[in-house]
Every structure is written in structure tokens, then in C-alpha cells.
NUKOLLO-757947 format. One line per field, with one value per residue: x, z, y of N, C-alpha, C in turn; residue number from 1; residue in one letter. Coordinates in nm, 3 decimals, padded with zeros to 5 digits. Layout:
<atoms>
n_X X, ...
n_Z Z, ...
n_Y Y, ...
ca_X X, ...
ca_Z Z, ...
ca_Y Y, ...
c_X X, ...
c_Z Z, ...
c_Y Y, ...
pos NUM, ...
code a, ...
</atoms>
This chain:
<atoms>
n_X -00.159, -00.033, 00.214, 00.387, 00.223, 00.113, -00.060, -00.322, -00.237, -00.249, -00.225, -00.229, -00.241, -00.218, -00.261, -00.127, -00.207, -00.008, 00.037, 00.204, 00.297, 00.168, 00.216, 00.026, 00.024, -00.132, -00.101, -00.122, -00.052, 00.061, 00.200, 00.502, 00.726, 00.637, 00.578, 00.833, 00.965, 00.829, 00.904, 01.181, 01.210, 01.152, 00.889, 00.636, 00.457, 00.119, -00.129, -00.308, -00.526, -00.791, -00.909, -01.210, -01.331, -01.583, -01.581, -01.534, -01.291, -01.017, -00.771, -00.477, -00.427, -00.203, -00.130, 00.074, 00.257, 00.419, 00.615, 00.620, 00.755
n_Z -01.125, -00.805, -00.565, -00.575, -00.602, -00.700, -00.957, -00.857, -00.599, -00.242, 00.072, 00.419, 00.752, 01.088, 01.446, 01.701, 02.009, 02.178, 02.093, 01.873, 01.544, 01.255, 00.925, 00.641, 00.324, 00.014, -00.280, -00.628, -00.748, -00.999, -01.012, -01.012, -00.949, -00.734, -00.548, -00.511, -00.399, -00.153, -00.025, -00.024, 00.156, 00.399, 00.458, 00.547, 00.395, 00.450, 00.367, 00.095, -00.175, -00.415, -00.632, -00.768, -01.051, -01.186, -01.463, -01.527, -01.486, -01.289, -01.044, -00.857, -00.528, -00.298, 00.047, 00.256, 00.562, 00.801, 01.074, 01.159, 01.336
n_Y 01.369, 01.439, 01.543, 01.320, 01.102, 00.778, 00.618, 00.402, 00.372, 00.406, 00.571, 00.536, 00.655, 00.564, 00.519, 00.312, 00.130, 00.223, 00.474, 00.494, 00.581, 00.429, 00.333, 00.257, 00.122, 00.081, -00.096, -00.168, -00.490, -00.502, -00.268, -00.259, -00.099, 00.060, -00.141, -00.256, -00.033, -00.002, -00.243, -00.216, -00.007, -00.116, -00.189, -00.421, -00.685, -00.698, -00.786, -00.938, -00.909, -00.957, -00.709, -00.618, -00.465, -00.244, -00.254, -00.512, -00.644, -00.783, -00.705, -00.771, -00.652, -00.521, -00.486, -00.296, -00.251, -00.040, 00.086, 00.433, 00.591
ca_X -00.091, 00.036, 00.288, 00.448, 00.123, 00.122, -00.195, -00.346, -00.176, -00.315, -00.146, -00.308, -00.162, -00.299, -00.181, -00.160, -00.242, 00.103, 00.045, 00.306, 00.238, 00.184, 00.179, -00.025, 00.021, -00.194, -00.046, -00.158, 00.063, 00.121, 00.286, 00.625, 00.816, 00.583, 00.595, 00.976, 00.997, 00.779, 00.986, 01.315, 01.207, 01.123, 00.748, 00.603, 00.330, 00.021, -00.248, -00.320, -00.663, -00.828, -01.004, -01.296, -01.372, -01.711, -01.559, -01.527, -01.158, -00.966, -00.628, -00.432, -00.391, -00.119, -00.126, 00.199, 00.254, 00.548, 00.614, 00.671, 00.842
ca_Z -01.006, -00.726, -00.446, -00.593, -00.599, -00.806, -00.983, -00.794, -00.467, -00.133, 00.195, 00.538, 00.874, 01.208, 01.567, 01.778, 02.149, 02.243, 02.023, 01.767, 01.411, 01.163, 00.789, 00.557, 00.183, -00.075, -00.415, -00.722, -00.768, -01.128, -00.993, -00.961, -00.890, -00.603, -00.462, -00.479, -00.310, -00.019, 00.032, -00.003, 00.271, 00.522, 00.479, 00.543, 00.330, 00.552, 00.310, -00.051, -00.214, -00.551, -00.648, -00.886, -01.104, -01.258, -01.605, -01.547, -01.468, -01.152, -01.023, -00.720, -00.450, -00.185, 00.156, 00.329, 00.688, 00.863, 01.176, 01.109, 01.437
ca_Y 01.320, 01.540, 01.499, 01.190, 00.995, 00.678, 00.564, 00.273, 00.370, 00.478, 00.572, 00.562, 00.662, 00.543, 00.507, 00.193, 00.157, 00.294, 00.602, 00.491, 00.599, 00.318, 00.367, 00.148, 00.158, -00.016, -00.087, -00.273, -00.579, -00.469, -00.151, -00.321, 00.002, 00.096, -00.258, -00.264, 00.078, -00.035, -00.349, -00.162, 00.083, -00.190, -00.220, -00.565, -00.715, -00.733, -00.849, -00.940, -00.944, -00.921, -00.598, -00.635, -00.336, -00.249, -00.280, -00.656, -00.704, -00.795, -00.682, -00.800, -00.534, -00.557, -00.388, -00.295, -00.179, -00.015, 00.191, 00.561, 00.655
c_X -00.022, 00.114, 00.344, 00.350, 00.139, -00.019, -00.211, -00.287, -00.262, -00.226, -00.236, -00.214, -00.257, -00.206, -00.225, -00.188, -00.132, 00.130, 00.164, 00.235, 00.270, 00.138, 00.133, -00.031, -00.047, -00.143, -00.108, -00.034, 00.135, 00.212, 00.419, 00.721, 00.769, 00.601, 00.741, 01.018, 00.950, 00.868, 01.127, 01.320, 01.155, 00.977, 00.727, 00.466, 00.232, -00.099, -00.238, -00.463, -00.688, -00.929, -01.080, -01.350, -01.501, -01.696, -01.539, -01.390, -01.119, -00.817, -00.594, -00.387, -00.316, -00.127, 00.005, 00.183, 00.397, 00.534, 00.674, 00.758, 00.896
c_Z -00.937, -00.615, -00.458, -00.590, -00.719, -00.831, -00.921, -00.655, -00.367, -00.010, 00.310, 00.656, 00.992, 01.327, 01.641, 01.923, 02.226, 02.177, 01.925, 01.634, 01.325, 01.026, 00.715, 00.414, 00.106, -00.216, -00.501, -00.746, -00.899, -01.119, -00.933, -00.898, -00.751, -00.504, -00.419, -00.382, -00.168, 00.047, 00.062, 00.123, 00.398, 00.550, 00.467, 00.480, 00.435, 00.494, 00.158, -00.084, -00.357, -00.546, -00.777, -00.927, -01.184, -01.407, -01.634, -01.533, -01.321, -01.151, -00.878, -00.654, -00.327, -00.079, 00.232, 00.457, 00.736, 00.968, 01.119, 01.210, 01.534
c_Y 01.437, 01.473, 01.358, 01.074, 00.904, 00.627, 00.426, 00.261, 00.444, 00.468, 00.612, 00.567, 00.647, 00.533, 00.380, 00.231, 00.229, 00.428, 00.609, 00.506, 00.477, 00.364, 00.244, 00.198, 00.046, 00.009, -00.196, -00.358, -00.547, -00.347, -00.193, -00.221, 00.042, -00.019, -00.269, -00.154, 00.049, -00.138, -00.300, -00.074, 00.016, -00.218, -00.370, -00.583, -00.767, -00.808, -00.846, -00.982, -00.899, -00.806, -00.622, -00.499, -00.350, -00.282, -00.430, -00.718, -00.704, -00.768, -00.713, -00.671, -00.583, -00.448, -00.407, -00.214, -00.157, 00.094, 00.319, 00.634, 00.554
pos 1, 2, 3, 4, 5, 6, 7, 8, 9, 10, 11, 12, 13, 14, 15, 16, 17, 18, 19, 20, 21, 22, 23, 24, 25, 26, 27, 28, 29, 30, 31, 32, 33, 34, 35, 36, 37, 38, 39, 40, 41, 42, 43, 44, 45, 46, 47, 48, 49, 50, 51, 52, 53, 54, 55, 56, 57, 58, 59, 60, 61, 62, 63, 64, 65, 66, 67, 68, 69
code x, x, x, x, x, x, x, x, x, x, x, x, x, x, x, x, x, x, x, x, x, x, x, x, x, x, x, x, x, x, x, x, x, x, x, x, x, x, x, x, x, x, x, x, x, x, x, x, x, x, x, x, x, x, x, x, x, x, x, x, x, x, x, x, x, x, x, x, x
</atoms>
């Protein structure tokens, strides 16, 4: 792990039509510390879905969104 990355996490940055930066974070629901951090810093839950892995198990994945500027 580098730069504070958490296993099972992903961060995406995009811009909306007004050129505002939006951050999207994906976390595994089981990553309670990462989920709590997103919610504590004002991110809103945008989506929840199940991820199916080739090994035969499933984990819930949460997507969070928040403005960056």
C-alpha cells in the first residue's frame, strides 16, 4: 500500500458541467474505518452494489460522492 491507500478502495475525480471537481470513492462495506471516514468528511452514499469475485464470494461495495471545491 502506498499513499494511504486502503485495500478494497478506489478514488476517482471528475468534473461536472460547471467545471466543479467531484470526488467519488468506492469502499467495501466491510471496511468500516474507510466507510466511517467518508461519512465523517461529508461524502454522501451514491450507490451500493454487490461485487462477485472469481473465487466464488460476494462483498458489498459502496460508492460515495462529494464536491472537492
